[in-house]
LUMPA-236788 format. One record per residue: x, y, z of N, C-alpha, C, O in turn; residue in one letter. Coordinates in steps of 0.1 Angstrom, whole numbers, plus 2048, in hexadecimal, padded with zeros to 3 digits. Layout:
<pts>
XYZXYZXYZXYZa...
</pts>
This chain:
<pts>
33A66E44832F67044E32E67F45633768245Dm32268745532469345B32469246A31E68A471p32C69B47032B69C47F3226A548531D6AE47Fr3206A24923156AC49A31B6B849B3256BA4A2i3146C34943186D14973116D84A33156E24A7r3076D44A72FE6DA4B12F46D14B72EE6C84B2k2F46D44C52E96CD4CD2E16D74D52E76DE4DEi2D66D94D32CD6E34DA2C26DD4E12BD6D34DCe2BD6E44ED2B26DF4F32A76EA4F62AB6F64F7y29C6E74F62916EF4F72866ED50227D6E5500f2856F550D27B6F351726D6F851226C70350Er2636EF5112586F550C24B6F051524A6E551Av2426F85162366F451C22F6E951522F6E8509p2276DF51D2246DF52C2306DC5372316E1542p2396D45312446CE53A24E6C75332546BE539r2516CA5262596C251E2666C851A2686D451Aw2706BE51727C6C45142816BE5052856B2505l2826C64FB2846C04EF2946C24EC29B6CA4F2f2986B94E32A66B94DE2A96BA4D02A46B14C9v2B06C34CA2B16C34BB2C26C14B92CA6C84BEk2C56B74B22D26B54AE2D36B949E2CB6B5496v2DD6C349B2E16C448D2EF6C14892F96C5490t2F06BB47E2FE6B74793056C14702FE6CB46Ed3126BF46A3186C84633116CB4573136D6452e3096C24513026C54442F36CA4462EB6C943Ce2F06D04512E36D44552D96C94562CD6CB455d2DE6BC4572D36B24592D06B546A2D86BB471g2C46B046C2C06B447A2B56A747E2AF69F477y2B46A748C2AB69C4912A76A149E2AF6A84A5g29B69F4A12956A34AF2946964B829268A4B4w29569B4C62946914D028B6994DC2886A44DBg2896904E72826944F128A68F4FE28D683500e28D69950729569451428D69952129269C52Ba27F69851F27769C529279692537277686536t27C69854327C69154F27569A55827A6A555Cl26669755C25E69F5612616A356F26269B578e2646B05732676B55802766B658127B6BA58Bg27E6B357628D6B45762926BA56B29D6B5566h28B6C45652906CA55929E6D15592A56D0550t2A16D75632AD6DE5642B96D45662C46D7562q2B76C956C2C16C056D2C56B95622D16B6560a2BB6B75592BD6B154D2C36BC5412CB6B8538v2C06C75432C66D253B2D56D353F2DD6D7536e2D96D154A2E66D154F2ED6C654A2F86C8544g2E86BB54B2EE6AD5452F06B05342FA6AD52Fc2E56B752C2E66B851E2F36C351C2FB6C1512l2F46CD5243006D552230D6CE5233166D051Bd30F6C352D31B6BC52D31D6B35223286B151Da30F6AC51D3126A25123156AA50631D6A54FEl30F6B55033136BB4F63206C04F43256C14E9r3276C55013336C650133D6BB4FB3486BC4F4q3376B04FF3406A34FC33F69D4EE3476964E8r3336A24E732C6994DB32B6A34D032969E4C4f32C6B04D132C6B74C533A6B54BF3446B84C5v33B6B04B23466AC4AA34569C4A834B69649Fg33C6954B133A6884AD33468449F32C68C49Af33767A49932F67548C32167249231E66B49Ce31867948A30B67748D30466C48C2FA66A492a30A66348130665647F30964D48A30064448Cd31464D49131964549C30F6454A83146484B3d3036424A82FB6424B22FE63A4BD2FD63F4C8i30162E4BB3046244C63106284CE3106294DAe31D62C4C63296324CC32463C4D532763C4E1h31D6464D031B6514D931364D4E73156524F2l3096434E430163E4F030A6374FA309639506w31562E4F431D6294FC32663350332A63150Fq32B63C4FD33464650232D64C50E33164C519s32165250B31965951431765252131965852Ca31364351F31063A52C31C63653231C63653Ey32663252C33262C53133E634536345632540r33F63F52E34D64653034C65153B35565953Dl33F65354233E65C54C34165655A34165D565g34464855A34564056733763E56E33363356Ff33164957332664857831B64756E31B64F565y31363E56E30963B5632FB6395682F8636574r2F163A55D2E46365602DC6425692E264C56Ag2D163F56E2C964A5742C165256A2C465355Fg2B765A5702AD6615662B366B5622AF66F557p2BD6735662C067D5622C967D5542C568354Av2D46765562DD67154C2D566A5412D566E535l2CD6605452C66595392BB6605322B865C526m2B566B5382AD6745312B367E5292AD68151Fs2BE68252B2C768A5232CC6835172CD68750Ba2D067751A2D566E50F2C966A5052CA6694F9l2BE66850B2B36655052B06714F92AD66E4EDa2B167C4FE2AD6874F42B86874E92B36884DEg2C36854EA2CD6854E02CD6794D92D16794CDi2C866E4DE2C86614D62BD6614CD2BE65E4C1d2B36664D12A46674C72A96704BD2A766C4B1i2AF67B4C12B16874B52B967F4AB2B668149Fa2C46774AF2CE6714A62C766649D2CB664492l2BD65F4A32B665549C2AE65C4912AC656486w2A76684942A066F48B2A86744802A5673474d2B467B4842BE68147A2C06764702BE677464l2C566A4752CA65D46B2BF65A4622C0658456k2B36584682A765145F2A565C4542A5659448a2A566A4592A06754502AB6754442A8677438r2B86744482C067343C2C06684332C266A427r2BB65A4392B96504312AD65042B2A9647423l2A365B42E29565C42928C65042B28564B422q28D64B43828564043C28064344B28564C452v27663A44F27163C45D27B63546428262C45Fp27C63A47128463347B28362347C28C61C47Ei27662047B27461247E27A60947427C5FD476f27C61046728360745C29060445F2955FB459q29760D4692A460946D2A65FE4762B25FB479l29A5F947D29A5ED4842925E147E28C5D9486f2935E047028F5D646B2805D646427A5CD45Eg27A5E246626D5E54612605E04692615DA474g2555E446324A5E346D2445D546F2435CD465a2405D247B2385C847E2285CA4812205C1483v2255D54802165DA4802165E647921F5ED477r2085E84762065F546E1FF6014761FE60C473k1F95FC4811F36064891F76034981FB5F849Ak1F560D4A21F960C4B01EF60D4B81E96184B8i1EC6034C11E36044CB1E760E4D51F260D4DAk1DE6174DA1E26204E31D76224EF1CC61D4EEv1DC62A4F91D062E5041D463C5071DE641502y1CB6425111CC64E5151C864F5231C1646528a1CC65B52B1CA65D5381BC66353A1B5669532w1B76605481AC66754C1AD66755A1B365F560i1A66725611A46715711AD67C5771A868257Fg1B967E5741C168657B1C96805881C867558Bg1CF68858D1D968159A1CE67C5A41CF6705A8d1C46835A71BA67E5B11AE67A5A81A46815A7r1AF66E5A41A566B59A19566C59C1906685A6p18E67459118167659317A67B58718068157Ek16E67858616667D57B16967356E16A677563d16C66557117065B56916865955D16C658551v15B65756015165255815065E54C15065B540e15066B55014E67554615B67453D15A673531k16767454417367553C17466853217866A526a17165C53617265253016965152316D64C518a15E65652615565951A15B66250F159660503k16266C51416867450B17466E5031766704F7e17B66650A18665E5041816544F91876514EEr17464F4FE16F6464F316B64B4E616D6454DCy1666584E81626614DD16E6654D416C6674C8a1796664DB18566B4D218B65E4CC1956604C5q1876524CE18B6474C719263D4D11966324CDg1946404DC19B6384E519462C4EB18862E4EEf1986204EC1916154F219760E4FF192605505r1A36155031AA61250F1AE6205151B162950Ea1AD6215251B262D52A1BB6275371BB61C53Bi1C263153C1CA62E5491C663A5521C464654Ek1C563555F1C06405691C963C5761CC630578m1CC64657D1D164358B1C86395921BC63A591n1CE6325991C46265A21C062E5AF1B662C5B4a1C86375B31C363E5BF1C864C5C01D06505B7t1C46555CB1CB65D5CE1D765C5D81DF6535D5g1DA6635E21E46615EA1DE6585F41D26595F9d1E864E5F81E46436011F064060D1FB63F60Av1EC6406171F763D6241FE62E6201F9626618d20862D62920F62062820561562C20360A626w1FE6186361F160E63A1E661763C1E561D646l1DC6166321D16216351C46176381C560B63Ad1B961D6381AD61863A1A760E62D1A8614622s1A360562D19F5FF61F19660661A19460360Ep18F61061F18461961A18B62160E185626604r19762361019F62B6071A16245F91A762A5F0a19D6175F719F6115EC19160E5E41916085D8l1876115EA17A60D5E41766145D816F60F5CFe1796225D71776295CC17E6255BF1796265B3t18B61E5C11926185B618B60E5AF18A60D5A2s1856065B617D5FB5AF1726025A816F5FE59Dv16B60A5AE15E6115A816261859C159618593e16E61D59917362558E17561B58417061E579r17B61058717E60757D1716015781705FF56Cl1695FD57F15D5F857A15460357214C5FF56Ar15660D57415061956C15561955E14D618554t16061A55E16861A55116660D54916560E53Cv1666005501655F45481555F45421525F0537k14D5F954A13E5F854513B60053A1315FE534a14560A53514461052914960A51C14960F510l1505FD5201555F55151645F85131695F5508g16B5FF51C17960151B1815FA52317C5F552Dm18E5F85201975F252819D5FD53119D60952Ed1A25FA53B1AA6045441B55FD54C1B45F2552a1C160454C1CC6025541CB60B5621C7617562g1CE6055691CF60B5781DE60F57B1E760657Al1E061C57E1EE6215801ED62258F1E662A594d1F46195971F761B5A72026265A720262E5B1f20A62859E21363359D21F6345A922563E5ADh2216285AD2296265BA22462D5C522C62F5CEg2176305C72126365D220E62E5DD20E6315E9r20B6225D92086175E42126115EA21C60F5E2l21460D5F521B6055FC2165F85FE20A5F65FFh21F5ED60021A5DE60020D5DD6062045D95FFk20B5E16121FF5DD6191F25E16101E95D960Ep1F35ED60A1E95F06031E65EB5F51DB5E95F0m1F35EA5EF1F45E75E11EF5D65DF1EA5D35D5a1F25CE5E81EB5C15E91DD5C15EB1D65B95E5k1D75CA5F31C85CA5F41C15CE5E71B85C85E3q1C85D95E21C15E05D51C35D55CA1B95D35C2l1CD5CE5C91CE5C75BD1C45BA5C01C05B45B6a1C15B75C91B85AB5CC1AA5B15CA1A25AA5C4k1A85BC5CE1995C25CC1965C65BB18A5C45B6a1A25CA5B519F5CC5A719F5BF59D1995BF593l1A45B55A21A65AB59B1995A559419A5A2588e18E5A459A1815A059417B5A85881725A4581p1825B358917B5BC57F1865C05721845C956Bh1915B85721995B656619E5C456019B5C8554h1A75CB5681AE5D55611B85CF5581BE5C555Ap1BA5D954E1C55D55441D25D35481DB5CC542l1D55D95551E25D855A1E25E15681DA5EA56Af1EB5DD56F1EE5E657B1FB5EB5792045E4576i1FE5F957C20B5FE57821160358420A60958Ce21D60158622660359221E60059F21B60A5A6e21B5F55A02125F15AC21A5F45BA2145F55C5p2275F45B82305F85C323C6005BB23D5FF5AFl2446085C124F60F5BC2586045B72585F85BBl25F6075AE26B5FE5A52755FA5B027A5EF5B0s2766035B82826005C227F5F55CC2885F25D4e2735EF5CD26E5E65D326C5D85CB2615D45CCn2755D25C52745C75BD26E5BA5C52655B35C0p2725B95D126D5AF5D825D5AF5DB2565A55DAe25A5BA5DD24B5BB5E12445BA5D42385B55D4g2495BE5C82425BC5BA2435AD5B72395A85B1i24E5A65BA24C5975B82425935C123B58B5BCk2405965CC2375905D622A5945D122158C5D4q22559D5CB2195A25C821759A5BA20C5955B7l2205995B421D5915A62185835A821157E5A0s21C57D5B32175705B720B5705BE2085655C3l20457D5C01F657D5C61EB5835BC1DF5865C0l1EF5855B11E458A5A71E758559A1F2583596t1DC5825931DD5805851DD58D57B1DF58C56Ft1DB59A5801DA5A357A1E95A65731F35A557Ai1EA5AA5671F85AE5601FE5BA5681F75C4569p20A5B956C2125C357421A5C95692215C2561i2195D65692225DE5612295E95682245F0571a2365EB56423E5F756824B5F855F24E5EF556l25160356225D60755A260614557269616550g25961D55B25C62C55926763156226E63B55Fe26A62A56D27562D57627E62457428662257Er28061C56A28B61356629161B55B28B620552l2A061C55B2A66265522AF61E5492B5624540y2B161154A2B960A5402B55FD5442AE5FA54Dt2BB5F253A2B95E45392BE5DF5452B85D454Ar2C85E454B2CD5DE55A2C25E05642BF5D656Bw2BC5EC5642B25EE56F2A75E556C2A05E1576d2A45E155F2985D755D29C5CA55F2925C2561a2A95C655E2AC5B855E2A75AF56A2A45A4568k2A65B55752A05AE5802925AB58128D5A1586r28B5B457927C5B057A27A5A656D27159E56Ef2825A656328159B55928558D56027E58455Ef28F58C56729458156C28B57B57728A56F579e28558657F27D57D58A26D57A58526457658Cd26B57E57725D57B57225358457B24857E57Dt25558E57F24D59758924359F5812385A3586s2465A257423E5AB56E23A5A555F24059B55Ai2305AD5592295A654D22D5B054222E5AD536d22D5BD54522E5C753A2395D05402395D454Bv2435D453524E5DD53B2495EB5332445EA528i24C5F753A24660353725260E53725061953Dq25E60C53126861553026162352B257624524p26962D52E26663B52927263F52027D641523d26C63F51227864150828064F50B28C651507i27965951328066451628966452529066E529s28765952A28E65753729964C5362A264C53Eh29764352C2A063752D2AB6375212AD62C51Bc2B164251D2B96415132B66425052BE6434FCg2A96435032A36454F529F6374EE29C62D4F4g29F63B4DF29C6304D82A56234D82A16184D7i2B26274DB2BD61C4DA2B96124E72B86064E5s2B86174F12B560E4FF2A760A5002A5600505e29E6104FB29060B4FB28E6004F22865F84F5l2966004E82965F34DE29B5E84E62955DE4E6r2A65E94EB2AD5E04F32A65DA4FE2A55CE4FFr29F5E25052985DF51128C5D650B2885CC511m2865DA50027A5D24FA27F5C34F52795B84F7a28A5C44EF28E5B74EC2945AD4F72935A14F5s2975B350129C5AC50C28F5A751429059C519m2845AF5132765AD5192705A051126B597517a2715A050526B5954FC2715884FF26A57E4FDe27D58750528357A50827D57451527E568519a27857E51A27057952926157952625A579530y25C57951C24E57851924658651F23A585523d24D59051F24959D5252455A951924C5AC510i23C5AD51A2375B751123B5C551223E5C951Ds23A5CD50823F5DB5082335E450722B5E24FEl2325EF5102285F850E22F60451522E606521a23560C50B23D61A51023662351722C627513p23B62752223763152A23964052124464351Dh23064852023065351722665E51A220663511c22466352721A66F52922167C52421D686529p22967C51D23368851822F68E50A22468D506l23969450423769C4F82376924EC2386864ECg23569A4E02326934D223F68C4CE23F6814C8p24A6934D225768D4CB25867E4D325A6744CDi25867E4E22586704E824E6674E425165B4E4a24266C4DF2376634DB23965E4CD2366534C9l23E6674C62426614B824E6584B924D64E4B2a2576584C02636504C225E6424C82636374C3a2566424D324E6374D524962F4CB24B6234C9c2416384C123A6314B724262A4AD23E6214A6m24E62F4AC25762A4A225B61C4A725D61349Fq25D61B4B526160D4BD2546054BB2555F94B8i2496094BE23C6014BD23B5FA4B02375EE4AFa23E6014A523B5FC4982475F14952445EA48Bl2505EE49A25C5E549725E5DB4A32675D44A4c2545DB4AC2585D34B824C5C94BB2415CD4BEt2515BB4B92475B14BA23E5B04C62325AD4C6p2465B44D223D5B24DF2395C04E32365C14EFn2375CA4DC2305D54E02205D14E021B5CA4D8f2195D84EA20D5D64ED2045E24EB1FA5E24E4v2075EC4F32005F94F22086054F52126044FCi2036114F020C61D4F32036274FA1F862A4F6q20962E50520463850D20564550420F6494FEe1F964D5031FB6594FD1F66655071EC66450Em1FD6705061FC6795111F268550F1F168F516g1EA6825021E168B4FE1D668D50A1D0684510v1D569B50D1CB69F5181CC69A5241C369952Cg1D86955281DC6935341DB69E53C1DD6A9538i1D869D54B1D66A75541E46AF5561E36BA55Bh1F06AA5541FA6B15551FA6BD54A1FD6C854Dy1F66BA5401F66C35331EA6CE5361ED6DA535n1DE6CA5391D36D25391D56DB5461CF6E6547t1DD6D75501DD6E155C1E86EB5591E76F655Fe1F16E854F1FC6F154C1F76FC5421FE707542a1EE6FB53B1EC7035301E56FE5231DC6F6523g1E97035191E26FF50C1E86F55041E36F04FAa1F66F25081FD6EB4FF1FD6DA5021FE6D550Dq1FB6D24F61F96C54F82026BE4ED20C6C44E8d1FE6B14E92086AA4E02056AF4D220E6AD4CAi1FB6B54CF1F76BA4C31FF6C74C02006CB4B4h2056CC4C920E6D84C821C6D44C32206C84C4n2226DE4BD2316D94BA2326D04AD23D6CF4A9y2286CB4A722A6C349D2216CA4902176D0492v2266C848621E6CE4782116C74752076CD471c2116BB4762056B24731FE6AD47E2036A2483d1F56B24831EE6AE4901E66A248E1E369C498k1E169E4801DA69347F1E16864811DB67C482s1F06864831F56794851F36724921F6667495i1EC67C49C1E86744A91D96714AA1D466F4B4w1D267149D1C466D49E1C365E4A21CB65649Ed1BA65D4A91B664E4AF1AA6484AA1A064F4AAv1AA63D4A419D63749D19D6274A31A561E4A1t1926284AB18D6184B219A6134BA19D6074BBd1A261C4C01AB6174CA1BA6194C41C36184CCg1BC61C4B71C761B4B01CB6294AB1C26324A9y1D962A4AA1DF6354A11E76304941EF628495v1E363648A1EA63047D1F96314801FE63A486e20162747A20F62A47A216634473213637467g21F63A47822564847422D64446723563A467l22B64C45D22F64844F23B65144B24264E442k23D65C45224866544D255660450256656457g25F66744B26E66344C27266945D26C671464v27C66146128166346E27665F47826F655477g27466948226966648C25A66448625165F48Cl25966947A24C66947424567647623A67846Fg24868047E24368D47F24C69847A259697479i2466A347724D6B047424B6B94812406BD483e2566BD4882546C64932536D348E25B6D8486v2496DC4942476EB4922526F349924F6F94A3d25E6F34952686FA49A26670849F26C70C4A9e25D70F49625B71C49A25471E4A92567264B2n2497134A82427134B524C7104C124B7174CBe2557054BE25D7024CA26670D4CD2677114D9v26C7134C627571F4C826D72B4D12717314DBr26072C4C925A7394CF2557364DF25673F4E9q25172A4E024B7264EE2567224F7253721503l26271F4F226E71C4FA27372850227972750Da2707354FC27674250027474350F27E746516q26774251626574352325E73852925473B52Fd26172C52825A72252C26271E53B26E71D53Bs25A71C54525F71855226170B55425B70454Cs26770555E2696F755E25B6F05652566F856Da2576E656224C6E056C2536DB57825E6D6579w24A6DD58224F6D958F2486CC59623C6CB595q24E6C559C2486B95A023F6BA5A823E6C45B0p2356B15AA22A6B15B322B6A75BD23369D5BDk2226A85C722569E5D321569F5DC20B6A75DAg2176955E420B6935EC2106935FD21B68F600f20869760520C6976131FF69261A1F4696617s20068B6231F468562C1F268F6361FA698639g1E568C63D1E16986461E969A6531E66A265Cp1F46916541FC69465F20769C65B20F6A1663d20869F64D2146A764722069F6412286A463Ag21F69264422968763F22968762E21E688628s23368562A23268361A22D67761523266D619i22567760D2206696072246695F92266735F3r22665D5F222A65A5E52206605DD2146615E0e2256675D021E66D5C821C6655B921566A5B0w
</pts>
């Protein structure tokens, strides 16, 4: 079998990091290693990994994954797992291209023909949600996600939560479902109040109601609300997710395929979740390669429920003109009809990357800087 000849990475706007793996026979595959706000760290990790893995057999995806994860002694975490994700996704793309099948066929074939999706509205400090939700409806979406709040103090006035309920009611009145992303911004005193206030209005889910590093609080919150609880973008392996599965505190797992070690680990996390009656809704406010990889998993995973799409998300529009329709040759693959995208039918990831555009825009692309909130007293608040 051909060996890996070259591993390249490309920093492209608005904030993405693409990976290309090429083998000795000029077979190739594309991956995405985006870790928002930590681009340079992932690039450094990719430099180290390609020194180790150029010369590996490109078909031995699991052996490479295990080698990257276990043989460095220190393992896991967002930087290593994002770098590994980029290579892993690219190797699955390469393998499936050589076999002339979509990636989902390598996992037993499709269990669905189309993929339920949602898009973002409202921005970091949510506003103008009625207008934005109507636009999303016109684009074909039937579900959206928005931040539940702006910045909130550890213990804040209950008035700080009133507009959250109003925004949810506004979107629901348009006939759309809405997920509310707490984004780990709220601490337990405020999260408990907001969950109770939202419950009569039936959000699709609440996401990261508390930070994932507070599992005891999430368990407590899960006993106080009937709203489905979702989280997972800051869980990087199945071992990170295990506690939430075992204590039954969540209903939806949301790993990010570009943060959790790629297709290989996302597939394992999904199967593990199924055994605990937990559904899969991959996090993906990122680029077209990550989205295509998520959709390959969606097509072959029984407990998949809905896919996040980053089209038009505020991070993209604030940065410039590039969006998920960039860097792919066939832009119609992301068309949304009555809440669904048709299953990708092409080989590999199911997309053809516009390599000329990637290389051109990578020449002078700067790294996206992390955002943050501060309170009126100057103290840092969760973003």
